[in-house]
PDB file of N, CA, C, O and CB in Angstrom:
ATOM      1  N   MET A   1       0.803  -1.202   0.000  1.00  0.00           N
ATOM      2  CA  MET A   1       0.000   0.000   0.000  1.00  0.00           C
ATOM      3  C   MET A   1       0.845   1.265   0.000  1.00  0.00           C
ATOM      4  O   MET A   1       0.329   2.364  -0.200  1.00  0.00           O
ATOM      5  CB  MET A   1      -0.913  -0.001   1.184  1.00  0.00           C
ATOM      6  N   LYS A   2       2.144   1.107   0.224  1.00  0.00           N
ATOM      7  CA  LYS A   2       3.019   2.267   0.183  1.00  0.00           C
ATOM      8  C   LYS A   2       3.054   2.859  -1.230  1.00  0.00           C
ATOM      9  O   LYS A   2       3.256   4.060  -1.408  1.00  0.00           O
ATOM     10  CB  LYS A   2       4.438   1.887   0.647  1.00  0.00           C
ATOM     11  N   PHE A   3       2.857   2.002  -2.219  1.00  0.00           N
ATOM     12  CA  PHE A   3       2.879   2.432  -3.610  1.00  0.00           C
ATOM     13  C   PHE A   3       1.766   3.445  -3.903  1.00  0.00           C
ATOM     14  O   PHE A   3       1.978   4.377  -4.679  1.00  0.00           O
ATOM     15  CB  PHE A   3       2.745   1.222  -4.534  1.00  0.00           C
ATOM     16  N   LEU A   4       0.604   3.281  -3.305  1.00  0.00           N
ATOM     17  CA  LEU A   4      -0.521   4.170  -3.549  1.00  0.00           C
ATOM     18  C   LEU A   4      -0.340   5.534  -2.895  1.00  0.00           C
ATOM     19  O   LEU A   4      -0.990   6.496  -3.306  1.00  0.00           O
ATOM     20  CB  LEU A   4      -1.791   3.534  -3.054  1.00  0.00           C
ATOM     21  N   LYS A   5       0.513   5.645  -1.900  1.00  0.00           N
ATOM     22  CA  LYS A   5       0.704   6.905  -1.196  1.00  0.00           C
ATOM     23  C   LYS A   5       1.724   7.811  -1.876  1.00  0.00           C
ATOM     24  O   LYS A   5       1.755   9.010  -1.599  1.00  0.00           O
ATOM     25  CB  LYS A   5       1.130   6.637   0.218  1.00  0.00           C
ATOM     26  N   ILE A   6       2.555   7.267  -2.755  1.00  0.00           N
ATOM     27  CA  ILE A   6       3.581   8.069  -3.418  1.00  0.00           C
ATOM     28  C   ILE A   6       2.973   8.725  -4.655  1.00  0.00           C
ATOM     29  O   ILE A   6       2.627   8.045  -5.621  1.00  0.00           O
ATOM     30  CB  ILE A   6       4.817   7.195  -3.803  1.00  0.00           C
ATOM     31  N   LYS A   7       2.844  10.051  -4.618  1.00  0.00           N
ATOM     32  CA  LYS A   7       2.249  10.793  -5.727  1.00  0.00           C
ATOM     33  C   LYS A   7       3.206  11.864  -6.238  1.00  0.00           C
ATOM     34  O   LYS A   7       2.777  12.865  -6.812  1.00  0.00           O
ATOM     35  CB  LYS A   7       0.922  11.431  -5.295  1.00  0.00           C
ATOM     36  N   LYS A   8       4.473  11.656  -6.034  1.00  0.00           N
ATOM     37  CA  LYS A   8       5.455  12.679  -6.343  1.00  0.00           C
ATOM     38  C   LYS A   8       5.530  12.989  -7.842  1.00  0.00           C
ATOM     39  O   LYS A   8       5.589  14.161  -8.215  1.00  0.00           O
ATOM     40  CB  LYS A   8       6.811  12.247  -5.842  1.00  0.00           C
ATOM     41  N   GLY A   9       5.528  11.995  -8.688  1.00  0.00           N
ATOM     42  CA  GLY A   9       5.693  12.222 -10.118  1.00  0.00           C
ATOM     43  C   GLY A   9       4.406  12.178 -10.913  1.00  0.00           C
ATOM     44  O   GLY A   9       4.441  12.186 -12.144  1.00  0.00           O
ATOM     45  N   GLN A  10       3.274  12.131 -10.238  1.00  0.00           N
ATOM     46  CA  GLN A  10       2.001  12.004 -10.929  1.00  0.00           C
ATOM     47  C   GLN A  10       1.694  13.231 -11.788  1.00  0.00           C
ATOM     48  O   GLN A  10       1.278  13.084 -12.937  1.00  0.00           O
ATOM     49  CB  GLN A  10       0.886  11.782  -9.925  1.00  0.00           C
ATOM     50  N   ALA A  11       1.888  14.418 -11.263  1.00  0.00           N
ATOM     51  CA  ALA A  11       1.587  15.635 -12.015  1.00  0.00           C
ATOM     52  C   ALA A  11       2.487  15.747 -13.240  1.00  0.00           C
ATOM     53  O   ALA A  11       2.027  16.114 -14.321  1.00  0.00           O
ATOM     54  CB  ALA A  11       1.748  16.875 -11.121  1.00  0.00           C
ATOM     55  N   LEU A  12       3.764  15.433 -13.072  1.00  0.00           N
ATOM     56  CA  LEU A  12       4.689  15.492 -14.201  1.00  0.00           C
ATOM     57  C   LEU A  12       4.273  14.521 -15.293  1.00  0.00           C
ATOM     58  O   LEU A  12       4.310  14.863 -16.475  1.00  0.00           O
ATOM     59  CB  LEU A  12       6.116  15.188 -13.742  1.00  0.00           C
ATOM     60  N   LEU A  13       3.885  13.333 -14.915  1.00  0.00           N
ATOM     61  CA  LEU A  13       3.446  12.331 -15.883  1.00  0.00           C
ATOM     62  C   LEU A  13       2.183  12.790 -16.604  1.00  0.00           C
ATOM     63  O   LEU A  13       2.058  12.600 -17.814  1.00  0.00           O
ATOM     64  CB  LEU A  13       3.201  10.985 -15.189  1.00  0.00           C
ATOM     65  N   GLU A  14       1.264  13.382 -15.887  1.00  0.00           N
ATOM     66  CA  GLU A  14       0.039  13.884 -16.508  1.00  0.00           C
ATOM     67  C   GLU A  14       0.348  15.000 -17.502  1.00  0.00           C
ATOM     68  O   GLU A  14      -0.224  15.029 -18.592  1.00  0.00           O
ATOM     69  CB  GLU A  14      -0.936  14.387 -15.437  1.00  0.00           C
ATOM     70  N   TYR A  15       1.240  15.914 -17.142  1.00  0.00           N
ATOM     71  CA  TYR A  15       1.613  16.987 -18.058  1.00  0.00           C
ATOM     72  C   TYR A  15       2.298  16.444 -19.304  1.00  0.00           C
ATOM     73  O   TYR A  15       2.070  16.940 -20.408  1.00  0.00           O
ATOM     74  CB  TYR A  15       2.524  17.985 -17.357  1.00  0.00           C
ATOM     75  N   ILE A  16       3.130  15.435 -19.132  1.00  0.00           N
ATOM     76  CA  ILE A  16       3.812  14.830 -20.285  1.00  0.00           C
ATOM     77  C   ILE A  16       2.790  14.170 -21.212  1.00  0.00           C
ATOM     78  O   ILE A  16       2.888  14.304 -22.432  1.00  0.00           O
ATOM     79  CB  ILE A  16       4.868  13.788 -19.815  1.00  0.00           C
ATOM     80  N   LEU A  17       1.820  13.467 -20.652  1.00  0.00           N
ATOM     81  CA  LEU A  17       0.787  12.831 -21.471  1.00  0.00           C
ATOM     82  C   LEU A  17      -0.067  13.859 -22.207  1.00  0.00           C
ATOM     83  O   LEU A  17      -0.373  13.685 -23.386  1.00  0.00           O
ATOM     84  CB  LEU A  17      -0.101  11.948 -20.604  1.00  0.00           C
ATOM     85  N   ILE A  18      -0.449  14.923 -21.517  1.00  0.00           N
ATOM     86  CA  ILE A  18      -1.240  15.984 -22.152  1.00  0.00           C
ATOM     87  C   ILE A  18      -0.440  16.651 -23.264  1.00  0.00           C
ATOM     88  O   ILE A  18      -0.971  16.901 -24.346  1.00  0.00           O
ATOM     89  CB  ILE A  18      -1.680  17.036 -21.108  1.00  0.00           C
ATOM     90  N   PHE A  19       0.827  16.938 -23.006  1.00  0.00           N
ATOM     91  CA  PHE A  19       1.682  17.543 -24.026  1.00  0.00           C
ATOM     92  C   PHE A  19       1.828  16.619 -25.232  1.00  0.00           C
ATOM     93  O   PHE A  19       1.804  17.077 -26.374  1.00  0.00           O
ATOM     94  CB  PHE A  19       3.064  17.873 -23.440  1.00  0.00           C
ATOM     95  N   GLY A  20       1.975  15.336 -24.984  1.00  0.00           N
ATOM     96  CA  GLY A  20       2.096  14.367 -26.073  1.00  0.00           C
ATOM     97  C   GLY A  20       0.848  14.308 -26.933  1.00  0.00           C
ATOM     98  O   GLY A  20       0.940  14.268 -28.160  1.00  0.00           O
ATOM     99  N   MET A  21      -0.316  14.302 -26.301  1.00  0.00           N
ATOM    100  CA  MET A  21      -1.569  14.274 -27.064  1.00  0.00           C
ATOM    101  C   MET A  21      -1.763  15.553 -27.868  1.00  0.00           C
ATOM    102  O   MET A  21      -2.184  15.509 -29.024  1.00  0.00           O
ATOM    103  CB  MET A  21      -2.757  14.067 -26.127  1.00  0.00           C
ATOM    104  N   MET A  22      -1.454  16.699 -27.251  1.00  0.00           N
ATOM    105  CA  MET A  22      -1.585  17.966 -27.967  1.00  0.00           C
ATOM    106  C   MET A  22      -0.614  18.038 -29.140  1.00  0.00           C
ATOM    107  O   MET A  22      -0.959  18.568 -30.197  1.00  0.00           O
ATOM    108  CB  MET A  22      -1.349  19.142 -27.016  1.00  0.00           C
ATOM    109  N   SER A  23       0.584  17.515 -28.967  1.00  0.00           N
ATOM    110  CA  SER A  23       1.561  17.496 -30.052  1.00  0.00           C
ATOM    111  C   SER A  23       1.076  16.627 -31.202  1.00  0.00           C
ATOM    112  O   SER A  23       1.220  16.998 -32.367  1.00  0.00           O
ATOM    113  CB  SER A  23       2.914  16.992 -29.547  1.00  0.00           C
ATOM    114  N   PHE A  24       0.505  15.479 -30.882  1.00  0.00           N
ATOM    115  CA  PHE A  24      -0.022  14.588 -31.915  1.00  0.00           C
ATOM    116  C   PHE A  24      -1.143  15.264 -32.700  1.00  0.00           C
ATOM    117  O   PHE A  24      -1.172  15.187 -33.928  1.00  0.00           O
ATOM    118  CB  PHE A  24      -0.530  13.283 -31.288  1.00  0.00           C
ATOM    119  N   VAL A  25      -2.057  15.921 -32.006  1.00  0.00           N
ATOM    120  CA  VAL A  25      -3.159  16.617 -32.669  1.00  0.00           C
ATOM    121  C   VAL A  25      -2.624  17.752 -33.536  1.00  0.00           C
ATOM    122  O   VAL A  25      -3.083  17.935 -34.663  1.00  0.00           O
ATOM    123  CB  VAL A  25      -4.161  17.162 -31.631  1.00  0.00           C
ATOM    124  N   ALA A  26      -1.666  18.510 -33.029  1.00  0.00           N
ATOM    125  CA  ALA A  26      -1.104  19.621 -33.794  1.00  0.00           C
ATOM    126  C   ALA A  26      -0.393  19.126 -35.045  1.00  0.00           C
ATOM    127  O   ALA A  26      -0.537  19.725 -36.111  1.00  0.00           O
ATOM    128  CB  ALA A  26      -0.140  20.428 -32.930  1.00  0.00           C
ATOM    129  N   MET A  27       0.369  18.050 -34.935  1.00  0.00           N
ATOM    130  CA  MET A  27       1.072  17.515 -36.105  1.00  0.00           C
ATOM    131  C   MET A  27       0.084  16.982 -37.143  1.00  0.00           C
ATOM    132  O   MET A  27       0.298  17.144 -38.344  1.00  0.00           O
ATOM    133  CB  MET A  27       2.045  16.400 -35.682  1.00  0.00           C
ATOM    134  N   SER A  28      -0.985  16.355 -36.690  1.00  0.00           N
ATOM    135  CA  SER A  28      -2.009  15.871 -37.617  1.00  0.00           C
ATOM    136  C   SER A  28      -2.681  17.033 -38.333  1.00  0.00           C
ATOM    137  O   SER A  28      -2.945  16.961 -39.533  1.00  0.00           O
ATOM    138  CB  SER A  28      -3.057  15.032 -36.873  1.00  0.00           C
ATOM    139  N   PHE A  29      -2.955  18.099 -37.599  1.00  0.00           N
ATOM    140  CA  PHE A  29      -3.576  19.288 -38.181  1.00  0.00           C
ATOM    141  C   PHE A  29      -2.660  19.925 -39.214  1.00  0.00           C
ATOM    142  O   PHE A  29      -3.113  20.288 -40.300  1.00  0.00           O
ATOM    143  CB  PHE A  29      -3.923  20.303 -37.087  1.00  0.00           C
ATOM    144  N   VAL A  30      -1.391  20.065 -38.895  1.00  0.00           N
ATOM    145  CA  VAL A  30      -0.434  20.669 -39.825  1.00  0.00           C
ATOM    146  C   VAL A  30      -0.293  19.816 -41.077  1.00  0.00           C
ATOM    147  O   VAL A  30      -0.201  20.349 -42.183  1.00  0.00           O
ATOM    148  CB  VAL A  30       0.935  20.851 -39.151  1.00  0.00           C
ATOM    149  N   LYS A  31      -0.274  18.505 -40.914  1.00  0.00           N
ATOM    150  CA  LYS A  31      -0.168  17.615 -42.074  1.00  0.00           C
ATOM    151  C   LYS A  31      -1.395  17.758 -42.970  1.00  0.00           C
ATOM    152  O   LYS A  31      -1.267  17.807 -44.193  1.00  0.00           O
ATOM    153  CB  LYS A  31      -0.005  16.147 -41.620  1.00  0.00           C
ATOM    154  N   ALA A  32      -2.575  17.824 -42.375  1.00  0.00           N
ATOM    155  CA  ALA A  32      -3.800  17.970 -43.161  1.00  0.00           C
ATOM    156  C   ALA A  32      -3.820  19.304 -43.896  1.00  0.00           C
ATOM    157  O   ALA A  32      -4.200  19.363 -45.066  1.00  0.00           O
ATOM    158  CB  ALA A  32      -5.034  17.848 -42.258  1.00  0.00           C
ATOM    159  N   ILE A  33      -3.415  20.366 -43.223  1.00  0.00           N
ATOM    160  CA  ILE A  33      -3.383  21.685 -43.858  1.00  0.00           C
ATOM    161  C   ILE A  33      -2.368  21.710 -44.991  1.00  0.00           C
ATOM    162  O   ILE A  33      -2.644  22.271 -46.051  1.00  0.00           O
ATOM    163  CB  ILE A  33      -3.052  22.776 -42.825  1.00  0.00           C
ATOM    164  N   SER A  34      -1.195  21.111 -44.785  1.00  0.00           N
ATOM    165  CA  SER A  34      -0.176  21.127 -45.838  1.00  0.00           C
ATOM    166  C   SER A  34      -0.629  20.317 -47.048  1.00  0.00           C
ATOM    167  O   SER A  34      -0.353  20.707 -48.182  1.00  0.00           O
ATOM    168  CB  SER A  34       1.157  20.578 -45.306  1.00  0.00           C
ATOM    169  N   THR A  35      -1.317  19.201 -46.831  1.00  0.00           N
ATOM    170  CA  THR A  35      -1.849  18.419 -47.949  1.00  0.00           C
ATOM    171  C   THR A  35      -2.900  19.219 -48.705  1.00  0.00           C
ATOM    172  O   THR A  35      -2.906  19.230 -49.936  1.00  0.00           O
ATOM    173  CB  THR A  35      -2.448  17.092 -47.447  1.00  0.00           C
ATOM    174  N   PHE A  36      -3.784  19.883 -47.983  1.00  0.00           N
ATOM    175  CA  PHE A  36      -4.813  20.710 -48.615  1.00  0.00           C
ATOM    176  C   PHE A  36      -4.191  21.834 -49.434  1.00  0.00           C
ATOM    177  O   PHE A  36      -4.597  22.075 -50.571  1.00  0.00           O
ATOM    178  CB  PHE A  36      -5.753  21.291 -47.558  1.00  0.00           C
ATOM    179  N   MET A  37      -3.210  22.521 -48.860  1.00  0.00           N
ATOM    180  CA  MET A  37      -2.566  23.626 -49.574  1.00  0.00           C
ATOM    181  C   MET A  37      -1.815  23.127 -50.804  1.00  0.00           C
ATOM    182  O   MET A  37      -1.829  23.782 -51.846  1.00  0.00           O
ATOM    183  CB  MET A  37      -1.606  24.374 -48.643  1.00  0.00           C
ATOM    184  N   SER A  38      -1.170  21.989 -50.693  1.00  0.00           N
ATOM    185  CA  SER A  38      -0.449  21.419 -51.826  1.00  0.00           C
ATOM    186  C   SER A  38      -1.412  21.084 -52.959  1.00  0.00           C
ATOM    187  O   SER A  38      -1.138  21.384 -54.121  1.00  0.00           O
ATOM    188  CB  SER A  38       0.325  20.164 -51.396  1.00  0.00           C
ATOM    189  N   ASN A  39      -2.528  20.467 -52.623  1.00  0.00           N
ATOM    190  CA  ASN A  39      -3.523  20.135 -53.646  1.00  0.00           C
ATOM    191  C   ASN A  39      -4.135  21.389 -54.252  1.00  0.00           C
ATOM    192  O   ASN A  39      -4.368  21.445 -55.459  1.00  0.00           O
ATOM    193  CB  ASN A  39      -4.623  19.256 -53.053  1.00  0.00           C
ATOM    194  N   SER A  40      -4.394  22.390 -53.429  1.00  0.00           N
ATOM    195  CA  SER A  40      -4.999  23.627 -53.922  1.00  0.00           C
ATOM    196  C   SER A  40      -4.064  24.370 -54.859  1.00  0.00           C
ATOM    197  O   SER A  40      -4.486  24.833 -55.919  1.00  0.00           O
ATOM    198  CB  SER A  40      -5.386  24.526 -52.759  1.00  0.00           C
ATOM    199  N   THR A  41      -2.805  24.488 -54.481  1.00  0.00           N
ATOM    200  CA  THR A  41      -1.867  25.198 -55.355  1.00  0.00           C
ATOM    201  C   THR A  41      -1.605  24.405 -56.625  1.00  0.00           C
ATOM    202  O   THR A  41      -1.382  24.993 -57.682  1.00  0.00           O
ATOM    203  CB  THR A  41      -0.547  25.469 -54.624  1.00  0.00           C
ATOM    204  N   GLY A  42      -1.629  23.085 -56.540  1.00  0.00           N
ATOM    205  CA  GLY A  42      -1.475  22.269 -57.742  1.00  0.00           C
ATOM    206  C   GLY A  42      -2.634  22.465 -58.700  1.00  0.00           C
ATOM    207  O   GLY A  42      -2.433  22.572 -59.909  1.00  0.00           O
ATOM    208  N   SER A  43      -3.843  22.512 -58.168  1.00  0.00           N
ATOM    209  CA  SER A  43      -5.027  22.740 -58.999  1.00  0.00           C
ATOM    210  C   SER A  43      -4.998  24.130 -59.613  1.00  0.00           C
ATOM    211  O   SER A  43      -5.325  24.302 -60.788  1.00  0.00           O
ATOM    212  CB  SER A  43      -6.306  22.556 -58.176  1.00  0.00           C
ATOM    213  N   LEU A  44      -4.612  25.109 -58.831  1.00  0.00           N
ATOM    214  CA  LEU A  44      -4.529  26.472 -59.338  1.00  0.00           C
ATOM    215  C   LEU A  44      -3.474  26.579 -60.430  1.00  0.00           C
ATOM    216  O   LEU A  44      -3.700  27.223 -61.454  1.00  0.00           O
ATOM    217  CB  LEU A  44      -4.217  27.448 -58.203  1.00  0.00           C
ATOM    218  N   SER A  45      -2.337  25.957 -60.217  1.00  0.00           N
ATOM    219  CA  SER A  45      -1.274  25.990 -61.225  1.00  0.00           C
ATOM    220  C   SER A  45      -1.731  25.334 -62.519  1.00  0.00           C
ATOM    221  O   SER A  45      -1.486  25.859 -63.604  1.00  0.00           O
ATOM    222  CB  SER A  45      -0.012  25.295 -60.700  1.00  0.00           C
ATOM    223  N   TYR A  46      -2.389  24.199 -62.408  1.00  0.00           N
ATOM    224  CA  TYR A  46      -2.878  23.508 -63.601  1.00  0.00           C
ATOM    225  C   TYR A  46      -3.907  24.362 -64.332  1.00  0.00           C
ATOM    226  O   TYR A  46      -3.861  24.490 -65.556  1.00  0.00           O
ATOM    227  CB  TYR A  46      -3.488  22.148 -63.226  1.00  0.00           C
ATOM    228  N   SER A  47      -4.832  24.944 -63.582  1.00  0.00           N
ATOM    229  CA  SER A  47      -5.874  25.769 -64.191  1.00  0.00           C
ATOM    230  C   SER A  47      -5.279  26.983 -64.892  1.00  0.00           C
ATOM    231  O   SER A  47      -5.667  27.307 -66.015  1.00  0.00           O
ATOM    232  CB  SER A  47      -6.883  26.218 -63.134  1.00  0.00           C
ATOM    233  N   LEU A  48      -4.340  27.654 -64.238  1.00  0.00           N
ATOM    234  CA  LEU A  48      -3.711  28.815 -64.866  1.00  0.00           C
ATOM    235  C   LEU A  48      -2.924  28.422 -66.105  1.00  0.00           C
ATOM    236  O   LEU A  48      -2.945  29.140 -67.105  1.00  0.00           O
ATOM    237  CB  LEU A  48      -2.796  29.520 -63.876  1.00  0.00           C
ATOM    238  N   THR A  49      -2.239  27.303 -66.053  1.00  0.00           N
ATOM    239  CA  THR A  49      -1.483  26.844 -67.213  1.00  0.00           C
ATOM    240  C   THR A  49      -2.415  26.568 -68.382  1.00  0.00           C
ATOM    241  O   THR A  49      -2.114  26.937 -69.517  1.00  0.00           O
ATOM    242  CB  THR A  49      -0.675  25.587 -66.869  1.00  0.00           C
ATOM    243  N   GLN A  50      -3.536  25.926 -68.115  1.00  0.00           N
ATOM    244  CA  GLN A  50      -4.484  25.631 -69.190  1.00  0.00           C
ATOM    245  C   GLN A  50      -5.082  26.906 -69.769  1.00  0.00           C
ATOM    246  O   GLN A  50      -5.211  27.028 -70.987  1.00  0.00           O
ATOM    247  CB  GLN A  50      -5.597  24.718 -68.681  1.00  0.00           C
ATOM    248  N   LYS A  51      -5.441  27.838 -68.931  1.00  0.00           N
ATOM    249  CA  LYS A  51      -6.058  29.079 -69.410  1.00  0.00           C
ATOM    250  C   LYS A  51      -5.066  29.937 -70.185  1.00  0.00           C
ATOM    251  O   LYS A  51      -5.426  30.545 -71.193  1.00  0.00           O
ATOM    252  CB  LYS A  51      -6.623  29.876 -68.236  1.00  0.00           C
ATOM    253  N   LEU A  52      -3.835  29.987 -69.728  1.00  0.00           N
ATOM    254  CA  LEU A  52      -2.865  30.872 -70.368  1.00  0.00           C
ATOM    255  C   LEU A  52      -2.242  30.267 -71.620  1.00  0.00           C
ATOM    256  O   LEU A  52      -1.760  31.012 -72.473  1.00  0.00           O
ATOM    257  CB  LEU A  52      -1.780  31.226 -69.390  1.00  0.00           C
ATOM    258  N   THR A  53      -2.233  28.954 -71.761  1.00  0.00           N
ATOM    259  CA  THR A  53      -1.631  28.359 -72.954  1.00  0.00           C
ATOM    260  C   THR A  53      -2.652  28.082 -74.042  1.00  0.00           C
ATOM    261  O   THR A  53      -2.288  28.068 -75.218  1.00  0.00           O
ATOM    262  CB  THR A  53      -0.921  27.079 -72.593  1.00  0.00           C
ATOM    263  N   THR A  54      -3.918  27.861 -73.699  1.00  0.00           N
ATOM    264  CA  THR A  54      -4.922  27.565 -74.724  1.00  0.00           C
ATOM    265  C   THR A  54      -5.858  28.732 -74.967  1.00  0.00           C
ATOM    266  O   THR A  54      -6.665  28.682 -75.895  1.00  0.00           O
ATOM    267  CB  THR A  54      -5.726  26.350 -74.331  1.00  0.00           C
ATOM    268  N   GLY A  55      -5.778  29.750 -74.184  1.00  0.00           N
ATOM    269  CA  GLY A  55      -6.685  30.885 -74.327  1.00  0.00           C
ATOM    270  C   GLY A  55      -7.951  30.639 -73.541  1.00  0.00           C
ATOM    271  O   GLY A  55      -8.431  29.508 -73.461  1.00  0.00           O
ATOM    272  N   SER A  56      -8.486  31.677 -72.968  1.00  0.00           N
ATOM    273  CA  SER A  56      -9.653  31.495 -72.114  1.00  0.00           C
ATOM    274  C   SER A  56     -10.950  31.929 -72.778  1.00  0.00           C
ATOM    275  O   SER A  56     -12.031  31.648 -72.262  1.00  0.00           O
ATOM    276  CB  SER A  56      -9.470  32.256 -70.837  1.00  0.00           C
ATOM    277  N   CYS A  57     -10.860  32.604 -73.907  1.00  0.00           N
ATOM    278  CA  CYS A  57     -12.082  33.016 -74.580  1.00  0.00           C
ATOM    279  C   CYS A  57     -11.860  33.006 -76.092  1.00  0.00           C
ATOM    280  O   CYS A  57     -10.751  33.227 -76.578  1.00  0.00           O
ATOM    281  CB  CYS A  57     -12.528  34.420 -74.099  1.00  0.00           C
ATOM    282  N   ALA A  58     -12.924  32.748 -76.804  1.00  0.00           N
ATOM    283  CA  ALA A  58     -12.826  32.671 -78.266  1.00  0.00           C
ATOM    284  C   ALA A  58     -12.896  34.043 -78.920  1.00  0.00           C
ATOM    285  O   ALA A  58     -12.297  34.250 -79.976  1.00  0.00           O
ATOM    286  CB  ALA A  58     -13.931  31.789 -78.818  1.00  0.00           C
ATOM    287  N   ARG A  59     -13.605  34.974 -78.322  1.00  0.00           N
ATOM    288  CA  ARG A  59     -13.710  36.321 -78.894  1.00  0.00           C
ATOM    289  C   ARG A  59     -13.917  37.328 -77.766  1.00  0.00           C
ATOM    290  O   ARG A  59     -14.234  36.963 -76.634  1.00  0.00           O
ATOM    291  CB  ARG A  59     -14.879  36.404 -79.930  1.00  0.00           C
ATOM    292  N   ASN A  60     -13.734  38.585 -78.099  1.00  0.00           N
ATOM    293  CA  ASN A  60     -13.883  39.691 -77.154  1.00  0.00           C
ATOM    294  C   ASN A  60     -12.953  39.572 -75.956  1.00  0.00           C
ATOM    295  O   ASN A  60     -13.339  39.885 -74.830  1.00  0.00           O
ATOM    296  CB  ASN A  60     -15.309  39.767 -76.675  1.00  0.00           C
ATOM    297  N   CYS A  61     -11.743  39.127 -76.195  1.00  0.00           N
ATOM    298  CA  CYS A  61     -10.761  39.049 -75.120  1.00  0.00           C
ATOM    299  C   CYS A  61     -10.120  40.415 -74.905  1.00  0.00           C
ATOM    300  O   CYS A  61      -9.968  41.191 -75.849  1.00  0.00           O
ATOM    301  CB  CYS A  61      -9.684  37.987 -75.436  1.00  0.00           C
ATOM    302  N   PHE A  62      -9.751  40.701 -73.683  1.00  0.00           N
ATOM    303  CA  PHE A  62      -9.039  41.938 -73.410  1.00  0.00           C
ATOM    304  C   PHE A  62      -7.618  41.867 -73.945  1.00  0.00           C
ATOM    305  O   PHE A  62      -7.053  42.880 -74.358  1.00  0.00           O
ATOM    306  CB  PHE A  62      -9.027  42.230 -71.911  1.00  0.00           C
ATOM    307  N   TYR A  63      -7.051  40.693 -73.938  1.00  0.00           N
ATOM    308  CA  TYR A  63      -5.688  40.498 -74.425  1.00  0.00           C
ATOM    309  C   TYR A  63      -5.771  39.568 -75.620  1.00  0.00           C
ATOM    310  O   TYR A  63      -6.046  38.379 -75.463  1.00  0.00           O
ATOM    311  CB  TYR A  63      -4.742  39.918 -73.308  1.00  0.00           C
ATOM    312  N   SER A  64      -5.536  40.094 -76.811  1.00  0.00           N
ATOM    313  CA  SER A  64      -5.754  39.315 -78.028  1.00  0.00           C
ATOM    314  C   SER A  64      -4.483  38.711 -78.602  1.00  0.00           C
ATOM    315  O   SER A  64      -4.521  38.196 -79.720  1.00  0.00           O
ATOM    316  CB  SER A  64      -6.398  40.173 -79.063  1.00  0.00           C
ATOM    317  N   ALA A  65      -3.386  38.748 -77.910  1.00  0.00           N
ATOM    318  CA  ALA A  65      -2.125  38.262 -78.464  1.00  0.00           C
ATOM    319  C   ALA A  65      -1.706  36.926 -77.860  1.00  0.00           C
ATOM    320  O   ALA A  65      -0.539  36.732 -77.521  1.00  0.00           O
ATOM    321  CB  ALA A  65      -1.034  39.287 -78.242  1.00  0.00           C
ATOM    322  N   TYR A  66      -2.655  36.012 -77.728  1.00  0.00           N
ATOM    323  CA  TYR A  66      -2.293  34.677 -77.261  1.00  0.00           C
ATOM    324  C   TYR A  66      -1.446  33.994 -78.317  1.00  0.00           C
ATOM    325  O   TYR A  66      -1.636  34.221 -79.512  1.00  0.00           O
ATOM    326  CB  TYR A  66      -3.554  33.834 -76.941  1.00  0.00           C
ATOM    327  N   GLY A  67      -0.522  33.170 -77.890  1.00  0.00           N
ATOM    328  CA  GLY A  67       0.387  32.502 -78.805  1.00  0.00           C
ATOM    329  C   GLY A  67      -0.252  31.395 -79.613  1.00  0.00           C
ATOM    330  O   GLY A  67       0.363  30.910 -80.563  1.00  0.00           O
ATOM    331  N   ASN A  68      -1.444  30.978 -79.283  1.00  0.00           N
ATOM    332  CA  ASN A  68      -2.071  29.864 -79.988  1.00  0.00           C
ATOM    333  C   ASN A  68      -2.994  30.309 -81.111  1.00  0.00           C
ATOM    334  O   ASN A  68      -3.647  29.471 -81.734  1.00  0.00           O
ATOM    335  CB  ASN A  68      -2.840  29.021 -79.019  1.00  0.00           C
ATOM    336  N   GLY A  69      -3.063  31.573 -81.379  1.00  0.00           N
ATOM    337  CA  GLY A  69      -3.868  32.065 -82.489  1.00  0.00           C
ATOM    338  C   GLY A  69      -5.307  32.369 -82.140  1.00  0.00           C
ATOM    339  O   GLY A  69      -6.065  32.751 -83.032  1.00  0.00           O
ATOM    340  N   VAL A  70      -5.726  32.225 -80.909  1.00  0.00           N
ATOM    341  CA  VAL A  70      -7.092  32.560 -80.521  1.00  0.00           C
ATOM    342  C   VAL A  70      -7.218  34.068 -80.501  1.00  0.00           C
ATOM    343  O   VAL A  70      -6.442  34.750 -79.832  1.00  0.00           O
ATOM    344  CB  VAL A  70      -7.464  31.946 -79.137  1.00  0.00           C
ATOM    345  N   GLN A  71      -8.173  34.583 -81.218  1.00  0.00           N
ATOM    346  CA  GLN A  71      -8.369  36.039 -81.295  1.00  0.00           C
ATOM    347  C   GLN A  71      -9.492  36.473 -80.384  1.00  0.00           C
ATOM    348  O   GLN A  71      -9.804  37.662 -80.313  1.00  0.00           O
ATOM    349  CB  GLN A  71      -8.666  36.476 -82.734  1.00  0.00           C
TER     350      GLN A  71
END
């Protein structure tokens, strides 16, 4: 029963466990955000590349000097 009376390191252990759980949640959140941002910038890059290389409108464009001949 002497084991149950010793509470010297209990608070430290609890703080370490809480810190560990918070770190895990934060790392998961950062990973999810970085994946989302990577996918978003990839989609934006692809969309801009398609619009700027093939032309975005067939007529009445503000910029009529596309390299692909679209006026």
